[in-house]
VODODREN-610031 format. One line per field, with one value per residue (C-alpha): residue number from 1; residue in one letter; chain; x, y, z. Coordinates in nm, 4 decimals. Each point is the difference from the previous one (the first is absolute). Layout:
BEGIN
pos <- c(NUM  ...)
code <- c(A  ...)
unit <- c(A  ...)
X <- c(X  ...)
Y <- c(Y  ...)
Z <- c(Z  ...)
***
This chain:
BEGIN
pos <- c(1  2  3  4  5  6  7  8  9  10  11  12  13  14  15  16  17  18  19  20  21  22  23  24  25  26  27  28  29  30  31  32  33  34  35  36  37  38  39  40  41  42  43  44  45  46  47  48  49  50  51  52  53  54  55  56  57  58  59  60  61  62  63  64  65  66  67  68  69  70  71  72  73  74  75  76  77  78  79  80  81  82  83  84  85  86  87  88  89  90  91  92  93  94  95  96  97  98  99  100  101  102  103  104  105  106  107  108  109  110  111  112  113  114  115  116  117  118  119  120  121  122  123  124  125  126  127  128  129  130  131  132  133  134  135  136  137  138  139  140  141  142  143  144  145  146  147  148  149  150  151  152  153  154  155  156  157  158  159  160  161  162  163  164  165  166  167  168  169  170  171  172  173  174  175  176  177  178  179  180  181  182  183  184  185  186  187  188  189  190  191  192  193  194  195  196  197  198  199  200  201  202  203  204  205  206  207  208  209  210  211  212  213  214  215  216  217  218  219  220  221  222  223  224  225  226  227  228  229  230  231  232  233  234  235  236  237  238  239  240  241  242  243  244  245  246  247  248  249  250  251  252  253  254  255  256  257  258  259  260  261  262  263  264  265  266  267  268  269  270  271  272  273  274  275  276  277  278  279  280  281  282  283  284  285  286  287  288  289  290  291  292  293  294  295  296  297  298  299  300  301  302  303  304  305  306  307  308  309  310  311  312  313  314  315  316  317  318  319  320  321  322  323  324  325  326  327  328  329  330  331  332  333  334  335  336  337  338  339  340  341  342  343  344  345  346  347  348  349  350  351  352  353  354  355  356  357  358  359  360  361  362  363  364  365  366  367  368  369  370  371  372  373  374  375  376  377  378  379  380  381  382  383  384  385  386)
code <- c(M  S  R  G  L  A  L  T  A  S  V  A  V  A  L  L  A  M  T  G  C  S  A  P  A  P  T  A  T  S  T  P  A  P  T  G  T  S  Q  A  L  P  A  E  T  V  A  A  L  Q  A  V  L  D  E  A  P  I  G  D  R  L  P  G  V  I  A  R  V  I  T  P  D  G  T  W  T  G  T  A  G  T  V  S  L  E  T  D  E  A  P  A  A  T  D  N  T  R  I  G  S  L  T  K  T  M  T  A  T  I  L  L  Q  L  V  G  E  G  L  V  K  L  E  D  P  I  S  M  Y  V  P  D  A  P  N  G  S  A  T  L  R  Q  L  A  D  M  T  S  G  I  P  S  Y  S  T  D  Q  D  W  Q  N  A  Y  F  G  D  P  S  T  V  F  T  S  Q  E  L  L  D  Y  A  K  T  L  P  V  D  G  A  P  G  E  V  W  V  Y  S  N  T  N  Y  I  L  L  G  M  V  I  Q  Q  V  L  S  Q  P  I  A  D  V  F  A  E  R  L  F  E  P  L  G  M  D  H  T  V  Y  P  D  G  S  A  A  M  D  E  P  R  L  S  G  V  T  V  Q  G  Q  P  E  G  T  I  A  D  A  T  D  W  N  P  S  F  G  N  T  A  G  E  V  I  S  T  L  D  D  L  E  L  W  A  D  A  L  F  T  G  E  G  V  L  T  P  E  L  Q  Q  L  R  R  D  S  I  L  S  S  P  P  P  N  T  A  D  G  G  Y  G  I  G  W  G  A  R  P  D  G  W  W  G  H  S  G  T  I  P  G  Y  T  T  S  V  F  H  S  Y  D  L  D  A  T  I  V  V  V  T  S  S  D  I  E  F  D  G  G  G  L  P  A  P  T  L  F  E  G  L  A  A  A  L  G)
unit <- c(A  A  A  A  A  A  A  A  A  A  A  A  A  A  A  A  A  A  A  A  A  A  A  A  A  A  A  A  A  A  A  A  A  A  A  A  A  A  A  A  A  A  A  A  A  A  A  A  A  A  A  A  A  A  A  A  A  A  A  A  A  A  A  A  A  A  A  A  A  A  A  A  A  A  A  A  A  A  A  A  A  A  A  A  A  A  A  A  A  A  A  A  A  A  A  A  A  A  A  A  A  A  A  A  A  A  A  A  A  A  A  A  A  A  A  A  A  A  A  A  A  A  A  A  A  A  A  A  A  A  A  A  A  A  A  A  A  A  A  A  A  A  A  A  A  A  A  A  A  A  A  A  A  A  A  A  A  A  A  A  A  A  A  A  A  A  A  A  A  A  A  A  A  A  A  A  A  A  A  A  A  A  A  A  A  A  A  A  A  A  A  A  A  A  A  A  A  A  A  A  A  A  A  A  A  A  A  A  A  A  A  A  A  A  A  A  A  A  A  A  A  A  A  A  A  A  A  A  A  A  A  A  A  A  A  A  A  A  A  A  A  A  A  A  A  A  A  A  A  A  A  A  A  A  A  A  A  A  A  A  A  A  A  A  A  A  A  A  A  A  A  A  A  A  A  A  A  A  A  A  A  A  A  A  A  A  A  A  A  A  A  A  A  A  A  A  A  A  A  A  A  A  A  A  A  A  A  A  A  A  A  A  A  A  A  A  A  A  A  A  A  A  A  A  A  A  A  A  A  A  A  A  A  A  A  A  A  A  A  A  A  A  A  A  A  A  A  A  A  A  A  A  A  A  A  A  A  A  A  A  A  A  A  A  A  A  A  A  A  A  A  A  A  A  A  A  A  A  A  A  A  A  A  A  A  A)
X <- c(-2.5985  0.2018  0.2696  -0.0453  0.2559  0.0849  0.3494  -0.0698  0.0756  0.3055  0.1501  -0.0903  0.1743  0.3049  0.0076  -0.0526  0.1180  0.2631  0.2528  0.3445  0.2392  -0.1556  0.1173  -0.0306  -0.1840  0.2476  0.0692  -0.0613  0.3698  -0.0218  -0.0960  -0.0440  0.2493  -0.0667  -0.2180  0.1454  0.3268  0.1340  0.2786  -0.0404  -0.0401  0.2528  -0.0622  -0.0611  -0.2709  -0.1581  -0.0164  -0.1648  -0.2582  -0.0837  -0.0363  -0.2867  -0.1911  0.0943  -0.1495  -0.3332  -0.2906  -0.0286  -0.3033  -0.3730  -0.0172  0.3003  0.0743  0.2921  0.2045  0.2495  0.2097  0.2699  0.2517  0.1835  0.3015  0.3148  0.1862  -0.2217  -0.3389  -0.1480  -0.3173  -0.1280  -0.2997  -0.1713  -0.2883  -0.1783  -0.2143  -0.3079  -0.1034  -0.0272  0.3589  0.3606  0.1029  0.1742  -0.1254  0.1771  0.0560  -0.2209  -0.3039  -0.3077  -0.1485  -0.2647  0.1658  -0.2932  0.0610  0.3324  -0.2396  -0.0460  0.3616  -0.0803  -0.3284  0.1751  0.2751  -0.2536  -0.1695  0.3314  0.0540  -0.3340  0.1042  0.3171  -0.2025  -0.2297  -0.3057  -0.0775  0.1171  0.0670  -0.2140  -0.3032  -0.2961  -0.1182  -0.3512  0.1349  0.0279  -0.2318  -0.2901  -0.1455  0.3230  -0.0194  0.1884  -0.0112  0.2266  0.2893  0.2801  0.1717  0.3090  -0.2047  -0.1355  0.3510  0.1487  -0.3010  -0.1163  -0.3280  -0.2161  -0.1796  -0.0776  0.1198  -0.2667  0.1925  -0.1152  -0.3655  -0.1788  -0.2272  0.3039  0.1658  -0.3138  -0.0154  0.3654  0.0701  -0.3403  0.1107  0.3688  -0.0663  -0.2034  0.1099  -0.0300  0.0074  0.1627  -0.3407  -0.1300  0.2969  -0.0517  -0.3675  0.0969  0.2229  -0.2796  -0.2093  0.2684  0.0575  0.2995  0.3137  0.0437  0.0415  0.2516  0.3511  -0.0880  0.0349  0.2215  -0.1869  0.1163  -0.2876  -0.0197  -0.2810  0.2528  0.1807  -0.3208  -0.0908  0.3439  -0.0404  -0.3356  0.1671  0.2794  -0.2402  -0.2252  0.2833  0.1679  -0.3183  0.1778  -0.0640  0.2003  0.1795  0.1330  0.1129  0.2063  0.1507  0.0849  0.1278  0.1777  0.0331  0.1059  0.2520  0.1645  0.0138  -0.2324  -0.1088  -0.1672  -0.1968  -0.3665  -0.3022  -0.2553  -0.3010  -0.2519  0.1412  0.0869  0.2475  0.3658  0.2434  0.2328  0.2496  -0.1656  -0.0048  -0.3102  -0.1162  -0.1826  -0.2185  -0.2270  -0.1915  -0.3740  0.0418  -0.1400  0.2380  0.2820  -0.0638  0.2639  -0.1133  0.1841  -0.0453  0.2082  -0.2960  -0.2015  -0.0937  0.2174  -0.2381  -0.0882  0.3596  -0.0349  0.2582  0.0652  0.1234  -0.0785  0.3396  0.1763  0.3793  0.3141  0.3040  0.2119  -0.2417  -0.0321  0.3748  -0.0464  -0.2881  0.2046  0.2748  -0.2550  -0.1894  0.3019  0.1864  -0.2840  0.1971  -0.2231  -0.3206  0.0441  0.2067  0.2521  -0.2277  -0.3004  0.2085  0.1184  -0.3592  -0.0804  0.2986  -0.1190  -0.3594  0.0708  -0.2256  0.1083  -0.3611  -0.2775  0.0742  0.1192  0.2321  0.2868  0.3037  0.1992  -0.2183  -0.3226  -0.2046  0.0044  -0.1202  -0.0279  0.2885  0.1334  0.3279  0.0898  0.2077  0.2629  0.0764  -0.1957  -0.2460  -0.2693  -0.3285  -0.1497  -0.2969  -0.2666  -0.2714  -0.1614  0.2665  0.2999  0.2204  0.2822  0.2525  0.2268  0.2313  0.3177  0.2565  0.1641  0.2656  0.0994  -0.0797  -0.1854  -0.3370  -0.1977  -0.2861  -0.2039  -0.2850  -0.1981  -0.2911  -0.1953  -0.1677  -0.0384  0.1626  0.2884  -0.0475  0.0486  -0.1156  0.1527  -0.0873  0.2442  0.1719  0.0301  0.1297  0.2573  0.1022  0.0809  0.2087  0.1920  0.0556  0.1398  0.2271  0.1502  0.0899)
Y <- c(1.5600  0.3171  -0.0300  0.3473  0.0821  -0.3625  -0.1360  -0.2417  -0.3701  0.0526  0.2451  -0.2178  -0.2956  0.2133  0.1266  -0.3301  -0.2771  0.1204  -0.2760  0.0761  -0.0572  -0.0236  0.2638  -0.0135  0.2771  0.2852  0.1441  0.3565  0.0834  -0.0141  0.3415  0.1600  0.2449  0.3531  0.2174  0.3003  -0.1611  0.1570  -0.2435  -0.1349  -0.3680  -0.1676  0.0718  -0.3664  -0.0223  0.3260  -0.1274  -0.3247  0.1840  0.2538  -0.2806  -0.1415  0.3266  0.0491  -0.3404  0.0923  0.0285  0.3786  0.1299  0.0483  -0.2836  0.1202  0.3735  0.0060  -0.1542  0.1264  -0.2237  0.0321  -0.2529  0.0722  -0.2152  0.0366  0.0657  0.2913  0.1080  -0.0052  0.1647  -0.0850  0.0894  -0.1086  0.1604  0.3195  0.1436  -0.0232  -0.0932  0.3709  0.1030  -0.1016  0.0932  -0.2852  -0.1136  0.1511  -0.1080  0.2870  -0.0972  -0.0844  -0.3462  -0.2231  -0.2852  -0.2387  -0.2860  0.1337  0.1881  -0.3300  0.0111  0.3346  -0.1099  -0.3070  0.2185  0.2180  -0.3141  -0.1143  0.3428  -0.0358  -0.3445  0.1510  0.2705  -0.2579  0.1345  -0.3240  -0.3599  -0.2043  -0.2783  0.2265  -0.1219  0.2494  -0.0203  0.1836  0.3106  -0.0650  -0.2184  -0.0488  -0.1262  -0.3384  -0.2758  0.2099  -0.2377  0.0708  0.1777  0.3226  -0.2075  -0.2205  0.3059  0.1384  -0.3238  -0.0822  -0.3142  0.1440  -0.1662  0.3328  0.0525  0.2997  0.2530  0.0626  -0.3409  0.0929  0.0619  0.2672  0.1925  -0.0319  0.1252  0.2984  0.0955  -0.0628  0.1444  0.3257  0.0182  0.3308  -0.1834  0.0570  -0.3042  -0.0048  -0.2787  -0.1258  -0.0067  -0.2092  -0.2346  -0.0324  -0.1228  -0.2641  -0.1119  -0.1104  -0.2540  -0.3480  -0.0185  -0.1534  -0.2405  -0.0190  0.2373  -0.1434  -0.2794  0.1834  0.2681  0.2337  0.3492  0.2240  0.3764  -0.0161  -0.1072  0.3315  0.2040  -0.1562  0.0687  0.3624  0.0091  -0.1391  0.2589  0.2885  -0.1241  -0.0497  0.3343  0.2045  0.1847  0.0422  -0.2693  0.2516  0.1737  -0.3328  -0.0822  0.3483  0.0265  -0.3537  -0.0660  0.2735  0.2937  -0.1859  -0.1569  0.3207  -0.1416  0.3500  -0.1017  -0.2979  0.0354  -0.2042  0.1799  -0.1029  -0.0275  0.2696  -0.0845  0.2900  -0.0775  0.2909  0.0799  -0.1191  -0.3355  -0.3149  -0.0531  -0.3603  -0.2260  -0.3058  -0.2453  -0.0853  0.0329  0.0960  -0.1540  -0.2443  0.1836  0.3303  0.1746  0.2646  0.2831  -0.0805  0.2893  0.1791  -0.3032  0.0240  -0.2262  -0.0067  -0.3621  -0.0786  0.1624  -0.1321  -0.2899  0.2178  0.3721  0.1669  0.2305  0.0239  0.0552  -0.2128  0.2191  -0.0435  -0.3723  -0.0300  0.1598  -0.2369  -0.3015  0.0898  0.0234  -0.3111  -0.2273  0.1295  0.1222  0.3188  0.2970  -0.2064  -0.3131  -0.1122  -0.2781  -0.2434  0.0860  -0.0114  -0.3478  -0.0999  0.1059  -0.1963  -0.3062  0.0361  -0.1578  -0.3028  -0.3450  -0.1217  -0.0205  -0.0128  0.1813  0.0811  -0.2470  -0.0551  0.1928  0.3078  0.1500  0.3016  0.1626  0.3193  0.2263  -0.1376  -0.3173  -0.1921  -0.1688  -0.3172  0.1936  0.2155  0.3153  0.1431  0.2575  0.0712  0.1052  0.2267  0.0151  0.2599  0.0972  0.1813  -0.0866  -0.2774  0.0282  -0.2325  0.0535  -0.2880  -0.0502  -0.2781  -0.0298  -0.2277  0.2525  0.3017  0.1371  0.1684  0.0275  0.2457  -0.0076  0.2337  -0.0348  0.1928  -0.3093  -0.3037  -0.1764  -0.3426  -0.0582  -0.2420  -0.3429  0.1177  0.1979  0.3456  0.2797  0.0907  -0.3557  -0.1285  0.2765  -0.0511  -0.3634  0.1086  0.2533  -0.2541  -0.2468  0.2710  0.0575  -0.3694)
Z <- c(16.5587  0.0590  0.2573  0.1502  0.2645  0.0708  -0.0101  -0.2827  0.0005  -0.2204  0.2480  0.2979  -0.1607  -0.0786  0.3570  0.1736  -0.2278  -0.2453  -0.0562  0.1301  0.2835  0.3408  0.2453  0.3805  0.1795  0.0589  0.3421  0.1034  -0.0406  -0.3805  -0.1406  -0.3417  -0.1417  0.1279  -0.2205  -0.1773  -0.1022  -0.3218  -0.0858  -0.3547  -0.0718  -0.2322  -0.3693  -0.0790  0.2651  -0.1145  -0.3583  0.1104  0.2121  -0.2695  -0.2541  0.2095  -0.0349  -0.3647  -0.0795  0.1611  -0.2488  0.0149  -0.1888  0.0407  0.2543  0.2034  -0.0284  0.2418  0.2777  0.2544  0.2231  0.2638  0.1284  0.3254  0.0945  0.2125  -0.3271  -0.0979  -0.1268  -0.3500  -0.1273  -0.3469  -0.2140  -0.3187  -0.1844  0.0979  0.2797  -0.2238  -0.3519  -0.0880  0.0698  -0.0589  0.3559  0.1818  0.3418  0.3008  0.3587  0.1182  -0.2104  0.2046  -0.0475  0.1562  0.1905  0.0451  0.2396  0.1216  0.2267  0.1842  0.1184  0.1615  0.1566  0.1425  0.1448  0.1806  0.1319  0.1467  0.1541  0.1780  0.1209  0.1440  0.1728  0.1577  -0.1803  -0.1861  0.0011  -0.3107  0.1466  0.0474  -0.2100  -0.2601  0.1499  0.3050  -0.2193  -0.2968  0.1201  -0.3492  -0.1575  -0.1767  0.1832  0.3132  0.1938  -0.2389  0.1819  -0.0996  -0.0779  -0.2335  -0.1771  -0.0387  -0.1370  -0.2220  0.1820  0.1299  -0.2653  -0.0485  -0.3709  -0.1988  -0.0936  -0.3245  -0.1292  0.0432  -0.3312  0.1480  0.1251  -0.3405  -0.1747  0.2346  -0.0282  -0.3664  -0.0888  0.1630  0.1025  0.1755  0.2666  0.3592  0.2276  0.3794  0.1992  0.1101  -0.3562  -0.1100  0.2938  -0.0911  -0.3483  0.1588  0.2300  -0.2984  -0.1001  0.1448  0.2304  -0.1501  0.2917  0.3744  0.1607  -0.0110  -0.2429  -0.3337  -0.1512  -0.2339  -0.0906  0.1040  -0.0027  0.2551  0.2643  -0.0275  -0.0194  0.3338  0.1478  -0.1031  0.1778  0.3129  -0.0158  -0.0442  0.2799  0.2485  -0.0708  -0.0582  -0.2817  -0.3710  -0.1741  -0.2227  0.3124  0.1458  -0.3093  -0.0095  0.3703  0.0501  -0.3303  -0.2576  0.2167  0.2224  -0.3059  -0.2025  -0.2669  -0.0972  -0.3254  0.1284  0.0924  0.0964  -0.2212  0.2107  -0.2805  -0.2264  -0.3610  -0.0188  -0.0658  -0.0095  -0.2878  -0.0982  -0.0376  -0.2070  -0.2127  0.0327  -0.2454  0.0571  -0.1764  0.3159  -0.0418  -0.3655  -0.3200  -0.1680  -0.1748  0.1812  0.2113  0.2496  0.1743  0.3714  0.1345  0.1550  0.1076  0.3641  0.2204  0.2975  -0.0737  0.0974  0.3403  0.2498  -0.2368  -0.2870  -0.0093  0.0596  -0.2487  0.0080  -0.2113  -0.0773  0.2286  0.2886  -0.0621  0.0498  0.3420  0.0695  -0.1073  0.2451  0.2841  -0.1058  -0.0217  0.3061  0.2210  0.0625  0.0732  0.0146  0.2151  0.2953  -0.0710  0.1828  -0.2158  -0.3160  0.0951  0.0703  -0.3535  -0.1344  0.1867  -0.1274  -0.3400  -0.0483  -0.1141  -0.0362  -0.1128  -0.3766  -0.2031  0.2918  0.0328  0.2199  -0.2623  -0.0337  0.1237  0.1049  0.3414  0.1660  -0.3022  -0.2040  -0.1561  -0.0183  -0.3283  -0.0259  -0.1970  0.3041  -0.0899  0.2539  -0.0705  -0.1763  -0.3312  -0.0617  -0.2693  -0.0497  -0.3307  -0.2029  0.2163  0.1372  0.2502  0.1634  0.3003  0.0957  0.2029  0.0089  0.3399  -0.1492  -0.2681  0.2192  -0.3025  -0.0540  -0.3241  -0.0539  -0.3223  -0.1000  -0.3231  -0.1498  -0.1045  0.1530  -0.3363  -0.0102  -0.2386  -0.2857  0.1494  0.3427  0.2814  0.1304  -0.0903  0.3282  0.1414  -0.3339  -0.0294  0.3629  -0.0774  -0.2971  0.2079  0.2781  -0.2547  -0.1442  0.3457  0.0154)
***
């Protein structure tokens, strides 16, 4: 079965249950290094970070990667490979890319803004806004932290046949929800943790209903414009991606042994769970906002998000879990990864190290031995930092 937009089991395990030292939940006084710093990292650290990228299996299954590490000691940006299989041009921080499920961190942020404005409550049942939602008693909080029990439309074979049969297909939110409604629920609300894209499609429907605005305008006015993310867009059903851009490859939905160029596949199936286009430069701005709350959330709402990390049900544990649109790993790194055909991304921050890592790759094809490109390279970069 194709995994579609879903954060796969391997990424979920890496996010929630990676072995390592347990770290207590940080307080709101711990903040990432400011963006835009130009101080160079020590040469030894730079060499170790670049070695992680140089060891990546660059080729037909991974055209290119670009990564950035931001610490109090300085910032490093490294690349490997090319922007596409047809050129020798190296990836750049201004190249457009599809960010997949990193979109969820943005949708969750807007949800929290609406909570702060008194327009919704996290304990509201989804049926209050979308009467035909499966598990209608599931709360908005349970949708956001993946404990709603609502199945993911991306696991539905009919949806997969429709999308991979014609990747130019444009899906509406309601159409995606209708695919999910044909599936059995994963469990009762609050009793199971299952990563489901349908949760964030529904949250997008709530946001659009409450604000009576096109969702693309909501993302722009509440996030991208205030943060100066000038090259980040919610494409709203368009397959267009401006130049310069990374060209992404995938094997999803393809005959065995076939690699496809997914650059121009329509991302509408991702919707508010995964449709956004951004750049490495803009993702650094987003990381600063996500991990501090500055420019997007009040300190109280940011702390609410910090405190939302689950310790149960499994695979969440006392050492690491998922919360409202992000996860905390037992090794002390907080953040999210994204997968969409042709691309993987990772954005993580360590409050203990005061360091942020952003990784963008033009492939969603697993490495030999398992592991998606961006999450795997993130782990290597995190280890290189020590």
